[in-house]
C-alpha positions as CSV (number, residue, x, y, z in Angstrom):
1,X,-13.3,-21.0,-31.9
2,X,-10.1,-22.5,-30.6
3,X,-7.8,-19.6,-30.2
4,X,-4.5,-20.2,-28.4
5,X,-4.2,-17.9,-25.4
6,X,-1.0,-15.9,-25.0
7,X,0.2,-14.9,-21.7
8,X,3.1,-12.8,-20.5
9,X,4.8,-13.6,-17.2
10,X,4.7,-10.6,-14.9
11,X,7.8,-8.9,-13.5
12,X,6.8,-9.3,-9.9
13,X,5.9,-5.7,-9.6
14,X,2.5,-4.8,-11.1
15,X,3.5,-1.2,-11.4
16,X,6.4,-2.0,-13.7
17,X,4.0,-4.1,-15.7
18,X,1.6,-1.1,-16.0
19,X,4.4,1.0,-17.5
20,X,5.8,3.0,-14.5
21,X,9.5,3.6,-14.5
22,X,11.5,1.4,-12.0
23,X,11.9,4.1,-9.3
24,X,8.2,5.1,-9.3
25,X,7.1,1.5,-9.5
26,X,9.2,0.6,-6.4
27,X,7.7,3.5,-4.5
28,X,4.2,2.6,-5.5
29,X,4.8,-1.1,-4.5
30,X,6.0,-0.1,-1.0
31,X,3.2,2.4,-0.5
32,X,0.6,-0.2,-1.6
33,X,2.0,-2.8,0.7
34,X,1.8,-0.4,3.7
35,X,-1.7,0.6,2.8
36,X,-2.8,-3.0,2.7
37,X,-1.2,-3.7,6.1
38,X,-2.9,-0.6,7.6
39,X,-6.2,-1.7,6.1
40,X,-5.7,-5.2,7.7
41,X,-5.1,-3.4,11.1
42,X,-8.3,-1.5,10.7
43,X,-10.4,-4.6,9.7
44,X,-9.0,-6.6,12.7
45,X,-9.4,-3.8,15.2
46,X,-13.2,-3.8,15.1
47,X,-13.1,0.0,15.5
48,X,-15.2,2.4,13.6
49,X,-13.5,4.5,11.0
50,X,-13.7,7.5,13.4
51,X,-12.1,5.5,16.3
52,X,-9.4,4.0,14.1
53,X,-8.6,7.4,12.6
54,X,-8.2,8.9,16.0
55,X,-5.9,6.0,17.1
56,X,-3.8,6.5,13.9
57,X,-3.6,10.2,14.3
58,X,-5.8,10.9,11.2
59,X,-9.1,12.4,10.4
60,X,-11.9,10.0,9.4
61,X,-12.0,11.3,5.8
62,X,-8.2,10.8,5.5
63,X,-8.5,7.2,6.8
64,X,-11.3,6.6,4.3
65,X,-9.1,7.8,1.5
66,X,-6.5,5.3,2.6
67,X,-9.0,2.5,2.9
68,X,-10.3,3.2,-0.6
69,X,-6.9,2.9,-2.1
70,X,-6.2,6.6,-3.0
71,X,-2.5,5.9,-3.1
72,X,-1.6,9.2,-4.7
73,X,-2.7,11.0,-1.5
74,X,-0.1,9.3,0.7
75,X,3.7,9.6,0.8
76,X,5.8,6.7,1.8
77,X,6.9,8.7,4.8
78,X,3.3,9.3,5.9
79,X,2.4,5.7,5.6
80,X,5.4,4.6,7.6
81,X,4.2,6.9,10.4
82,X,0.6,5.6,10.2
83,X,1.8,2.0,10.2
84,X,4.0,2.7,13.3
85,X,1.0,4.2,15.1
86,X,-0.9,1.0,14.2
87,X,1.7,-1.0,16.1
88,X,3.3,-2.3,12.9
89,X,7.1,-2.8,12.7
90,X,8.2,-1.4,9.3
91,X,11.5,-2.5,7.9
92,X,13.3,-1.7,4.7
93,X,15.5,-4.2,3.0
94,X,17.9,-2.9,0.3
95,X,19.5,-5.4,-2.1
96,X,21.5,-5.0,-5.3
97,X,19.1,-5.3,-8.3
98,X,19.4,-8.5,-10.2
């Protein structure tokens, strides 16, 4: 069994590769990045979920939804607010598409 493996180079945005249109893919990419940074804040903080939720202005179940990757429950706007409360500096860079 010596089958030659085929591979396809990714686009750099997993959401485009999964079939989302460009606009939605960019939104999902930004939201996922913010969610990962907030999760890193939580893990480094040493706080319980309840303590971190309070510090971030969330309920514990809402923080749990974020930590378990329920991206559809969070808007980009909400995630920017949460990240700011975590002491993160959020910046948006806009460039002309290649």
